[in-house]
Steps between C-alpha positions, in 0.01 A plus 500: 500500500241583770214347301700214354555361852127467569421247219844329510434417870159361434647266233743360757250409762458131379869418480566684840229284660646177369859600578463664846181326609321824557150515646205674342546793737864524408415522134247764550757709699759447226253619242362797694769650731673684221187684376396559865826689579501687178138621574596592860816687415457653155360833605763555770775388272399766241515769780844380600603528136371853489709596802825306450500490124314266266801356321661404829191332634434328167853364503477389850171325419666314221776390736244385767304320229808324389593399854142361553522297176837356611353403837211316328752339264704358791197407715477140627159536675172672432587762774812588303291556179257710691778712646644555151167603367452743801837662415409524139173663590688776687718552189201498271326772701812718471526444118141538394410857588848645451538353156181663396597825665833502320327461170247779561776737614730417209246585234369855534303507173146370558497290188838343566403438863184325385698280266753417765234403758330286239828324428543450882157352525553272198831368632329437845238297328757311295662400829183344617461318163853354461525395865332162457684436175840569631432310817381199316810491271729531799319240710508256208869556438626533857293527813263744680799672662627628169186709450615730775834561336320705227450795743860472622632547155251787424590672834871489415430649159281775651761586753768531230289725275314716739782743591569564137164526338240578768477871597447591864212700630342575835230696684660572839202684654306176525461340843485133599223371727648226718172433704307474174761265354484278807127488502489421127743209551308371808161521331601328171715233676225418753237475232714273285593287799124459591402403151792264438503322837114508532474274205696238687402550866149633450379854500346446853836433665603750768818615325327553175236719667774694672679555170183626329443735792851637481461562125164681566651721776821580300322594176555857379214736593343729249546868594200733516436685175472849652678522837249269661203723432167332432319533177236716656767728656667533162165568330401776753847649474465511116159668530642753753781574259264558204286726711793702618639528139161637390505757780844608409413555137222733593713699757770749430863385451612682806264319732674211697385146448252378756568124470826347609491249208538788253794678669 
């Protein structure tokens, strides 16, 4: 369901442009905002599933995805379709990591787990493949709106079957990082805005430069590899440790260590 929506949406861009008189920027937002929100929220959604229960978050994601699909189905303007895709992006971020976590937790045997993950990957790829086909059939028979009903039906089926067939699991000692979540959303959203709107207004426009600057400042930083110590400090510390170890091997067992790194 999460991957099916990507290629289905791309297939509806032409009919949406004709029916709703969408601009080029509108079409880019319709095609990209779903993936943008999934990328922004997927890691935090997985952590929320670990804390609250993966089955609950997975089911909630299916409900949100269905609500977003229904919003896009009822849309009468490009803004309505964009809003529906954004809601679906939140649901997709909740479904994606928790569905995989449910599978890996349900199969404890390594061989069975490998098979289950392979099936999950194959089904995801199948969703990407059949998206344009199903969208083409529905557009030809009905209209572009009908494409978004697919996820509504799938969401209802998932909500009906999840309590009965999906086991619950959680990892309650995990912790959510709200500042990191906010920075990830701001960085990815600003970068997407700059790229999308820059193609229309020019990349030298003031608001585009501001958006790129915000994305640069909000990007996640890479932590130091060894508590902020420099390579030379780590190298000298390693040599000191080896020297101290050699001294200890030559001394008696009763003698105290003379280097703090060996205590």
